[in-house]
Each structure stands twice: as structure tokens, then as C-alpha cells.
C-alpha beads as a LAMMPS data file, in Angstrom:
LAMMPS data file: protein, C-alpha beads

143 atoms
142 bonds

1 atom types
1 bond types

-500.0 500.0 xlo xhi
-500.0 500.0 ylo yhi
-500.0 500.0 zlo zhi

Masses

1 110.0

Atoms # bond

1 1 1 0.000 0.000 0.000
2 1 1 2.804 2.444 0.676
3 1 1 4.145 1.853 -2.815
4 1 1 0.818 2.748 -4.375
5 1 1 0.545 5.896 -2.237
6 1 1 4.055 6.906 -3.231
7 1 1 3.241 6.312 -6.873
8 1 1 0.059 8.341 -6.618
9 1 1 1.929 11.171 -4.923
10 1 1 4.531 11.302 -7.639
11 1 1 1.878 11.327 -10.367
12 1 1 -0.446 13.836 -8.681
13 1 1 2.284 16.178 -7.468
14 1 1 3.115 17.962 -10.714
15 1 1 -0.552 18.172 -11.707
16 1 1 -1.370 19.753 -8.354
17 1 1 1.345 22.332 -8.920
18 1 1 -0.001 23.064 -12.426
19 1 1 -3.486 23.487 -11.026
20 1 1 -2.142 25.904 -8.422
21 1 1 -0.310 27.908 -11.090
22 1 1 -3.453 27.991 -13.254
23 1 1 -5.452 29.204 -10.271
24 1 1 -2.948 31.994 -9.598
25 1 1 -2.993 33.030 -13.271
26 1 1 -6.801 33.019 -13.278
27 1 1 -6.900 35.167 -10.117
28 1 1 -4.404 37.651 -11.579
29 1 1 -6.403 37.837 -14.827
30 1 1 -9.649 38.385 -12.907
31 1 1 -7.994 41.117 -10.822
32 1 1 -6.804 42.884 -13.979
33 1 1 -10.245 42.618 -15.591
34 1 1 -11.897 43.925 -12.402
35 1 1 -9.460 46.868 -12.265
36 1 1 -10.159 47.745 -15.915
37 1 1 -13.926 47.556 -15.296
38 1 1 -13.628 49.827 -12.257
39 1 1 -11.635 52.361 -14.290
40 1 1 -14.196 52.267 -17.112
41 1 1 -17.064 52.754 -14.663
42 1 1 -15.241 55.649 -13.017
43 1 1 -14.588 57.291 -16.390
44 1 1 -18.247 56.856 -17.298
45 1 1 -19.343 58.591 -14.090
46 1 1 -16.911 61.468 -14.716
47 1 1 -18.180 61.924 -18.275
48 1 1 -21.797 61.814 -17.125
49 1 1 -21.125 64.514 -14.541
50 1 1 -19.451 66.632 -17.216
51 1 1 -22.442 66.314 -19.520
52 1 1 -24.775 67.161 -16.653
53 1 1 -22.688 70.221 -15.835
54 1 1 -22.783 71.345 -19.481
55 1 1 -26.555 70.957 -19.475
56 1 1 -26.824 72.971 -16.270
57 1 1 -24.577 75.681 -17.757
58 1 1 -26.821 75.992 -20.813
59 1 1 -29.926 76.217 -18.604
60 1 1 -28.312 78.899 -16.420
61 1 1 -27.342 80.897 -19.530
62 1 1 -30.921 80.730 -20.850
63 1 1 -32.260 81.835 -17.477
64 1 1 -29.849 84.779 -17.364
65 1 1 -30.890 85.879 -20.858
66 1 1 -34.558 85.558 -19.889
67 1 1 -33.924 87.637 -16.772
68 1 1 -32.350 90.408 -18.863
69 1 1 -35.426 90.418 -21.117
70 1 1 -37.694 90.398 -18.058
71 1 1 -35.861 93.360 -16.521
72 1 1 -35.960 95.347 -19.782
73 1 1 -39.715 94.746 -20.074
74 1 1 -40.280 95.732 -16.453
75 1 1 -38.220 98.904 -16.880
76 1 1 -40.238 99.815 -19.974
77 1 1 -43.404 99.595 -17.867
78 1 1 -41.983 101.074 -14.646
79 1 1 -38.815 103.167 -14.654
80 1 1 -38.565 102.738 -10.849
81 1 1 -38.190 98.950 -11.131
82 1 1 -35.202 98.027 -8.945
83 1 1 -35.015 94.304 -9.522
84 1 1 -36.250 91.147 -7.875
85 1 1 -35.463 87.584 -6.940
86 1 1 -37.129 85.309 -9.460
87 1 1 -37.749 81.807 -8.074
88 1 1 -38.552 79.173 -10.674
89 1 1 -39.850 75.803 -9.539
90 1 1 -38.911 72.529 -11.171
91 1 1 -42.433 72.441 -12.624
92 1 1 -42.010 75.935 -14.093
93 1 1 -38.851 74.822 -15.861
94 1 1 -39.904 71.274 -16.670
95 1 1 -36.418 70.074 -15.817
96 1 1 -36.869 68.386 -12.468
97 1 1 -34.795 71.062 -10.722
98 1 1 -35.609 74.532 -9.436
99 1 1 -33.646 77.697 -10.135
100 1 1 -33.253 81.150 -8.649
101 1 1 -32.438 84.285 -10.611
102 1 1 -31.511 87.587 -8.972
103 1 1 -32.103 90.780 -10.941
104 1 1 -30.478 93.997 -9.734
105 1 1 -31.165 97.341 -11.402
106 1 1 -29.077 100.426 -10.680
107 1 1 -29.210 103.939 -12.112
108 1 1 -26.249 104.960 -14.230
109 1 1 -24.463 107.774 -12.449
110 1 1 -25.290 111.187 -13.972
111 1 1 -27.686 109.631 -16.522
112 1 1 -31.290 109.233 -15.350
113 1 1 -32.318 107.683 -18.684
114 1 1 -30.119 104.611 -18.333
115 1 1 -30.040 101.647 -15.954
116 1 1 -27.454 98.950 -15.391
117 1 1 -29.132 95.560 -15.139
118 1 1 -27.169 92.751 -13.523
119 1 1 -28.549 89.237 -13.327
120 1 1 -27.310 86.124 -11.577
121 1 1 -28.877 82.785 -12.457
122 1 1 -28.238 79.755 -10.230
123 1 1 -29.238 76.385 -11.643
124 1 1 -30.099 74.155 -9.968
125 1 1 -31.030 76.007 -6.790
126 1 1 -28.633 74.024 -4.628
127 1 1 -25.761 75.734 -2.789
128 1 1 -23.406 72.760 -3.223
129 1 1 -24.188 71.630 -6.764
130 1 1 -25.055 74.463 -9.075
131 1 1 -23.907 76.492 -12.018
132 1 1 -23.939 80.271 -11.811
133 1 1 -24.288 82.522 -14.827
134 1 1 -23.992 86.302 -14.533
135 1 1 -24.816 88.883 -17.176
136 1 1 -25.003 92.655 -17.325
137 1 1 -26.484 95.161 -19.771
138 1 1 -27.252 98.870 -19.861
139 1 1 -30.876 99.672 -20.689
140 1 1 -32.095 102.994 -22.020
141 1 1 -35.478 103.932 -20.604
142 1 1 -38.035 106.387 -21.865
143 1 1 -38.490 109.563 -19.812

Bonds

1 1 1 2
2 1 2 3
3 1 3 4
4 1 4 5
5 1 5 6
6 1 6 7
7 1 7 8
8 1 8 9
9 1 9 10
10 1 10 11
11 1 11 12
12 1 12 13
13 1 13 14
14 1 14 15
15 1 15 16
16 1 16 17
17 1 17 18
18 1 18 19
19 1 19 20
20 1 20 21
21 1 21 22
22 1 22 23
23 1 23 24
24 1 24 25
25 1 25 26
26 1 26 27
27 1 27 28
28 1 28 29
29 1 29 30
30 1 30 31
31 1 31 32
32 1 32 33
33 1 33 34
34 1 34 35
35 1 35 36
36 1 36 37
37 1 37 38
38 1 38 39
39 1 39 40
40 1 40 41
41 1 41 42
42 1 42 43
43 1 43 44
44 1 44 45
45 1 45 46
46 1 46 47
47 1 47 48
48 1 48 49
49 1 49 50
50 1 50 51
51 1 51 52
52 1 52 53
53 1 53 54
54 1 54 55
55 1 55 56
56 1 56 57
57 1 57 58
58 1 58 59
59 1 59 60
60 1 60 61
61 1 61 62
62 1 62 63
63 1 63 64
64 1 64 65
65 1 65 66
66 1 66 67
67 1 67 68
68 1 68 69
69 1 69 70
70 1 70 71
71 1 71 72
72 1 72 73
73 1 73 74
74 1 74 75
75 1 75 76
76 1 76 77
77 1 77 78
78 1 78 79
79 1 79 80
80 1 80 81
81 1 81 82
82 1 82 83
83 1 83 84
84 1 84 85
85 1 85 86
86 1 86 87
87 1 87 88
88 1 88 89
89 1 89 90
90 1 90 91
91 1 91 92
92 1 92 93
93 1 93 94
94 1 94 95
95 1 95 96
96 1 96 97
97 1 97 98
98 1 98 99
99 1 99 100
100 1 100 101
101 1 101 102
102 1 102 103
103 1 103 104
104 1 104 105
105 1 105 106
106 1 106 107
107 1 107 108
108 1 108 109
109 1 109 110
110 1 110 111
111 1 111 112
112 1 112 113
113 1 113 114
114 1 114 115
115 1 115 116
116 1 116 117
117 1 117 118
118 1 118 119
119 1 119 120
120 1 120 121
121 1 121 122
122 1 122 123
123 1 123 124
124 1 124 125
125 1 125 126
126 1 126 127
127 1 127 128
128 1 128 129
129 1 129 130
130 1 130 131
131 1 131 132
132 1 132 133
133 1 133 134
134 1 134 135
135 1 135 136
136 1 136 137
137 1 137 138
138 1 138 139
139 1 139 140
140 1 140 141
141 1 141 142
142 1 142 143
């Protein structure tokens, strides 16, 4: 019986070592594949955030332009218009996120017929994740 065990050991020994080496190679390959997948997922998240930020920037720019138009129309109707905070709900915008636009109107020094309009659009209305767009124009108003 000891001879047969010795023979089995000699025959199984190298195969056992080959199986161990194959297992190590398989584990290394799986680790490399997992690392590549993690990097691809991370890159995908970064690109998605960039696209989201670009979308937010476009929305903030549109809001700022709308606020300039709003201020010009208000000044045409009321030369004493001094500005406002314009809160837009997610439903108003149809985007799933709210926004806030601040309009500030100041008289041009030594020129009562002109006003400086400054707007600041924050989209979305979230102090930690938002895009801010600022614009300024000079509006001539009728006496």
C-alpha cells in the first residue's frame, strides 16, 4: 500500500502544482479585468457629470438671458423697477430642478435715462451643486 501511495503522490504532485499555477494566473487575470472595469465605470461617471454640468450651464445661460429680457420689459413699464429675486420651480422649468435668478437694477451715475441691469442665475437652486451665470447690460429707458 505504501508503494501505491508513493506512486500516486509522484503522479499527482506535478498536476497539483499546475493546477495551483493555473489558479494563480486566473486570479491575476480576474484582478486585472476587475481593475479595468472599475476604471471604465469611473470614467463613465466622470463623463456623465461633465455632460450634466454642461446641461446645467446651458440652462443657467438661458435663465440669465430671460432675466435680462424680463428686466428690460419691467423697466419699460416702470422706470422705478429696482429688480427682484425670481424663483422658478422645477415644474415651471420642466427640468426636475428649481432655479433662482436675482435681478439687480441700478441707475447709471449722472444719466437718469439709463439703468445697469445685472442678473445672476443659479441652476439648480442648490448651494453645493449648481452652475452660476452672470450677465449685465445697460438699458435705455423712456423719460
